[in-house]
N, C-alpha and C positions, 0 to 999 in steps of 0.2 A: 512552620513547615510545609511544603505540596509533598503528598508523597502519592503512590498508583490510584486513582479512582476506586471504588469496587466492582470490580471485573473475575472473571472466571480464570483469567492470565494472571495476573492479581494474589489470588487466593491460591494459584498452584505453582507459582513461582518457584522453582531453583533458589535455596541460596544463593547469594550474591552480595555484592560491595556497594557499600555507599560510598559515594565521594562527595569531599569535601569543597566548600564555599569559596569561589577565590577571593581571596585575600592578600594586598597587596601589590605589587609592578613584578609582572612576570614579561620576559622575552619570549619566539619560539620565531621558527619560519615560518609555518600555517598555524591561520588561526582558524578554526569551525565555528559559525557561530548556526548550533541546533545539532541535539544530542538523542534524533530519531533514525530512522533508518539511512535517509542518507548519507546525513552528519558522519555515523559509524563507519557505513562503509566507505565513503571517501575518506574517513581520518585510518578504517584499517589497510587501504589499499598504498596511502600515501605511507604509515608506519612499515608496511610492510618494504615498500622504498626506500627505506632507511632515514624519515622525513621527522622533522623536529616538529610537534603537531598538537594543538592543546585545542579542547572539543570545551564549546560552554553549554551546558543549559539549563533553563531556566529551572525544572521544575527537578524530576527525574529521570536519568535514560531510559528511552523508549516512552516516556511519559503518555505522549499524543495518541496518534492514531497507528504509529509505529506497533505499540506495544496492546493495540485494543481490539485491531483488525481481524477478517474472518480465516485469519493464516493459512490464502491463497497464496503458493509458487510458482507463478507461471507464465509464458513468453505471453508480449502480446501489449496493446496500448488499449487507455482508454476509449481514446478516440475513434476505434475500430480500426479494423485494415484497411477498408474502402477509403479513408479518410486519407491514413497516413499512405495508400498507392498514388492520392490522387493528387495532394500536395506534392509529395517529397519524388514522385517516379516510382517510374519500375526497378529499376537502379539502387538508387536508394531508398524506395522503400525494404527493397528487400534483404539491403543491409542493416536496416535500421532493426527488420525482428530478427533478424540474425544474431543480435545484438544481442537481443534479451532473454533468447534461447541460449548461448553461453553465459548468461548473465543466474542464469536456472540450477544451470550445472555451477557457476562458483558458489552460489548458495549452500549450495548441498555439498559441493568440498569443504566447504569451511566449516560446516557443522563436525565434518568428522577430523579435519585436521587440526580445527581445536577445541574439540571437543564437547561441544555445547550441546548442553539437553535440550535440545527442541522437540523431540521426539518426534520423526520427520517417518511421513507415511507417501511413501514414493506407490501411488497408489492410481494418478492420474484421470482427470475432472471426466462428468460429463455434462453436455448440454443436452435437458430435458427441453423437446420439443413439447410448448403448449398447444399450437394451434397443430387440427388436422393436415398436415402441408407436407408429406414427405418432399415434394417437391422442391419445398424453400429450401428443406434441411442438404438436399442434392448441390442445389446451386452453392451454398453456403459449404458445403467440403469440395466442390470442384474447382472453386475461388480462391480456396487455402491453398489448397496441392500445387496448382498453379502457379498462383504466382508467390507464394510464400515455402512451395516446398514441405508442408504442413500435413501426415499423414491422417485424417484422423476415419474412425469407420464407425458405418449405419448400425445402431442400432434400431431392428423393429418395433414395435408397441409390446408383441410377446417374449422380445429376448430381454428387454430392459426390466419388463415388469419383474422379472426372476429376481433382478437386484431392488427395484425403486415398488413397493407394493404397491402400487395407484394405477388409478384409471384416467385422474388428471393430464398424466402425457400419454405423448403421439409415438413416442420415440427419441431416441438422443444420438447425439453424435459424442464419439469415444476419440480421445486424445490421451495416448500414454503418456508424454512428456508436461510432468509437472508434479508435483506434490504438496502435500497442507505438512502444516506443524504448529508450534506454539509459540508465536513472533515475540511476546515478551520474552523468551528464555533466550531468545536469537539474540536481540536488541542486548541485551543484559551481557551476552556472552560476546558479541564481535564487541563491547564496552570493554571487555577483561581481556582479549585481545591487543587491545592498542595499547591498552596498560601494560600486559607484559612483555609489550617491546619498546616499551619507554614512550608513549604517548602521557600526556596529563588531561585529566578531565574532572572536570565541576562543576558538578551541580548547584542547585538554587543559585544560580549563579545569573541571574535577565541579565541581559546586555542592553544599559542604559543610553549609551551613546556612542557612534564609530564617527572618527575620523581618517577617511579613506583618500586624499589626498597625498604627497609626498612621497618619498620613499619606503619612511615608517608609518606602517598604519596604527592606528590605537584603538582598541575596543577595551568599552568601560563597561564596569557592573558597577552595584552598591558600594561591596568594600575594593572594589580592584579592578587593576589595569594591565589587558595586555598589548605589548608591543610585539606588532609582526611583520613581514613582510608580503604574506599574502594573506587576505583574507576572504574565507569560504563561506557564504549565507547559504542554511542548511536548512528555509523553516518551512512550514504548513500553511494550518487553517489557524494556528494560534501566533502567526507573526505580527498582527497589530500594526501597529503602523510605526516599523521598527525600523525599515528604508523606504521611502515613498514609492523610488520605483520600479518595488518591489512589493508592495502592498498593495499597491493600483493594480497590480496584475494577480492576483490571486485573489478566488472569492472561494470564503470558508462555510464549507456544506456540511449537513448533520448527517453520519448515517449512525445506523444500528444497530446492535444486535441481543442475541438472548439467549440463556441456557436455559437445560431439563436437566429436573431431577432424572440421575442414574435410572436407567430403562432397565439391565437386566440381556434376559434373553426377548425381552418385550421388542424389544430395539430393532430384533429381524422381523419383526409383521412389520414394519413400514419398513427400512433402512436393511438391506441385505450385500451390502459393499463397501469396501474401506475407501472409494470416490471422494473427494470433494464434485459437488454437483451446483450448478445454478442452472437457472432454467433462459429460453430464446424470449424473454418479452423486453420491453423498454427497461422495462418497473421490475427489474427482474429478482427472484429470491437466491439468495445465494445461501450454502450448510452443508455439512459433512459431519460423520461420526468421530467423535472422539475415543479417546483409549477407554476412556474409562462408561463406556457406554449410553453419556447424553449424547443428544444432541445441539450443536451449535449451528442459530438460523439467522440470517443476517439478511436485511433488505428495505430497499425504502427512503428515500433519502428527502430534506429538508433546509431552504433555507434559516431554518429558524428551529432555535430548541421545543424538548420532549420535556415533560417528566416521566420520570424513571415509571411509577404505576401505571401511568396509563399505556405507555409502551410495552411494557410485556405487554398487556391484553392484547395490545395489535400486532403486536410478533409473532403471540401463540395463534390470534383468528388465520393470518399466513399462514400457519404451519399446518395446521388444521383443515387448511382449504384443498391440502396438498394429500394427509396424513390424517382423513376425520378419525381412523383409529385409533389415533392419540387424544380423545378428546378426556381422558384422564389422568394425562399425563401433567405434568403442576411446572411450571416457569418456574427456575431458579434463581435465577439471576436475569437482568439485563440492565445494558448502559450504551454510551450512544457517544462520540466525538466528532473533531472537527475536523477533516480535511480540507488541503488545497486546492481547489476548481481552478486551473486556469482556461481563460474560452475556448481553446481550442482544443481540452483535453489530452493537449500533449505536455511531455516534459517540459520544461524550462533549462536547459544550462548556457550561462555563457559570461560575458566579462561586463557587469559595467562602468570599469575604467579599466586601468591598467593594474594587473594583480587583486582585483578584489572580482573576484567568482561569484557566481548564483548557481545554487541547484538544489530546487524546487517545483512544484505544481505536479505530485501524484496522488490525487484524487481517484481514483480504480483499478491504477494499474497493476496492484497485486505489488508483493516484497521481491519479486523478481526485476521487474525493470526499478523500482529504483535502484537495488545493487549497480544495477547498469550506469546508470549515469555516475554514483559515485566511484566504480572504477574509473569511469570515460575523461573526470572533473582530472584523477590525482593522475591519469598517465599526459592531460592536458599539460596541467602543474609540472611535472616534474621530467616531461619526455617531448614536451612541445607536439604531443601525439595531434593528429588534425582530425581526429573523427568523428567529437564532438561537431564539429561545424555538419553532421547529420542535422542538428536540431535547429540551427539556426532558422529554416523556417520558421520554426513555431517560437515564438518573440515574447519579449511581454507587453501582449498586447491588454490594454485596459481594460477592466469584469465591467465597467458601467456604475461603477459606485454602488449606494442605493436601488437606485432605478433598476438598475443589473443587478440588482437582488430581488427586488419583487420579479421583472422578466424572468429571471431562472426559474422561483419558483413557479409561476402560469404557464412555461413552456415543459417544465415536470407533471403536470395535473395537465395539459393537453397532450402527455403522451401515456398517461395513467389511461385517461379517457380511451386512446385510442386503442391501449390495450383491451381494453374492455369491452370496446364494441367488435375486435376481433377474436375476440373468444377467451 
């Protein structure tokens, strides 16, 4: 029986509910495939609208990237603001961005409304500038303010160094909007809220077959079957070959996180801030101080796996490149996981057949944007809301199969080299 992998989040998770495996035949209005944050967010939005919902999860709720990530909840898209503006245009691009901002508020409100022990830290984000180029930062600041109404404050090197005790950064852009939290506790809390509203959740229930034609859709597992009017597929890096039209549009990409031992007062010798932090490179680090004085540090991606011992050394080396004063700090735990990346690095939302929806592609977006699409697809299914069509330009583009995987790794290495050349 699959359990959560060994991660800081699994070790510190609040007591939660274990849901049964599906057995036998049941009926529902809407069957959701996937118990990560996308499926759970959609499930709660549907349950809040009094719809009959079944969620099928192959392992445990929040087992994949939704329960292993950096815990950042902020607005925006992995593809970047410039790409959104270029592809969607000024009006729709701004509308999309505003939806992600509303989703951040939705996540925060659900924590309070449902009493979820997600340990939110409402401190905002710092984008720490890797290169000594304040003009580049100013250009970013002005662009975001003009096109998306995003307010950011420039902190010169001296001000930033009061909070991040390092000579590596040359200033930073501070954005108050956003927070960080315990993602696995949040995912489990959303699942509980669904169940409390009458939704049915089944773990250890990998979907083995889909019959999607006709008015009654059938979703099969090893021991059971769900008959539903609507099917919603919310899978990520672990989709495998479940539905070829969807599987071919996602590239599984591995990403990595570690946590240090508790630092106590030593934490303030490096990080004297509660903010979540990332730097300005393509191959950026992201990290945050945890409530128990550990540092959670993430960075790097690969199209192929890494063994945990090597992974811990590699992430520790990245941390020491920024904070050499932490040389005596031990890494307590390191882990990885797969994200689902579309070729265009934007969320994917739509129908492949009448009443067969997909909601996926959240690699690099954070927990806010994932929640956004869960709400959008729920309002589309129940109310005919057309806002989901803002994501139509970002469809099910083929990621290239194995050659695409190799190409993606080469592009990443090229970007790493560019980061190194520029400083």
